[in-house]
C-alpha positions, 0 to 999 in steps of 0.5 A: 842314598842307601849308603848314607842311611846306613852311615847315619844309623851306624853313627847313631848307634855309636853315639848311643853306645857312648852315652850308655857307657857314661851312664854307669856312675858309681853313686848315681846308678843307672836304673834299668826296669827291664822289658821284653818287647817293643810295647813294654820298651815304649812304656818304660821309655815314657818314664824318665828312663835313661836306657832300655834293657831286656830280660831274657826270662821275660822275653822267653816267657812273653813268647811262650818259651822257657828261659835258658836259651830255649827261645831261638836266637834268630827270633830273639834278634828279631825281637831285639830289632823291633825294640831298638826301632821302637825307642830312642834310647840305648838298648842293652840286650840280655845275651844269656850265656852267649848262645854257644859254648866256644868264643867264636860262637859267642862272638857271632851272637854278639855281632848279630846283636850289634847288627840289630842295634844293641849297644851292650849285653849281659853275658853270664858265666853259668851253663843254661842246661844245668846252671853250673858255673864255668871255670874262670879260664873258660869264661875269660876266653868267651868274654874275649870272644865277645870283645873281639866281635864288638871291636869288629863291629866298630862300636864301644859295645858294653859287655856286662859280665854276669857272675852267677855264684850268688845266684845258686842253690839257697844252701850256698852261704853268702859270705866273705869266702864266696865274695872272695871267689867272686872278686877273683872273677870280677878282676879276671873278667875286667882284664878279659874285656868286660865293662861291667860286672853283674852279680844277681843274688848278692843283696848284703850291703856290706858285701856289695860295698866290698865288691865295689871297692875291689872291682875295676869295673862298675858293679850291677846289682839285681833289685826288687820292690824292697830294695833301697836304691839310695843305699845301693847308691851310697855304697857305690853301685853303678847299675841296678836291674830289675830282671824279670820282676816287671814282667811278673808284675805286669802279667799279674796286673793283667790277670787281675784286670781280666778276673775283674771283668770276667768274674 
């Protein structure tokens, strides 16, 4: 009986991973209103959501920690498992920077996420302690470590490679020169085994359109309340995330409601 239960669970995860991958359609983007725990996952699932995705910033904040891998990974995995068990939708996990520098450490982190039921992850190329960007060769090796672990897990795990070059100091100019550097990373990350390419901070439509045309894998853009989903769709974006914004909005509403009652 125990063997059958495990087999059924694995089969469901495989099916969920296949469904999740198919949701990344240029021009008809997957919308991910990011969550932080089982309760928020259930709330979003009650909408017409097609998948669930965590925000590491929101998860950490909700549990009293700062972002940047300050939230202990075992606790993050426990939280992930509760989220997966609470909904019947595919769940993508914000892996941050992999909770480890070496490819083998990243692979172990991916394996634990797969064991907890995730069908994909976000995986960034910046260093948590100071925000610096790793060189391409280093990050390519780390992506390969993640891919190797996913293959061992026997599911088609969706690695959404995050590039933080547009997410740096405001003084960094968002222009075609920076975009060219980002495109180089998009191509290298795809060759290393990434399935999607996430560029938070990139908001200029003309640059987004160029990236979509040059990338070999689906493009993920970070949105806020002012973002036109229609324009992103028209320019070929395949995935739109809201990051920490849902948590901030929810906590603001809670604070306002508490103020109204307590005076």
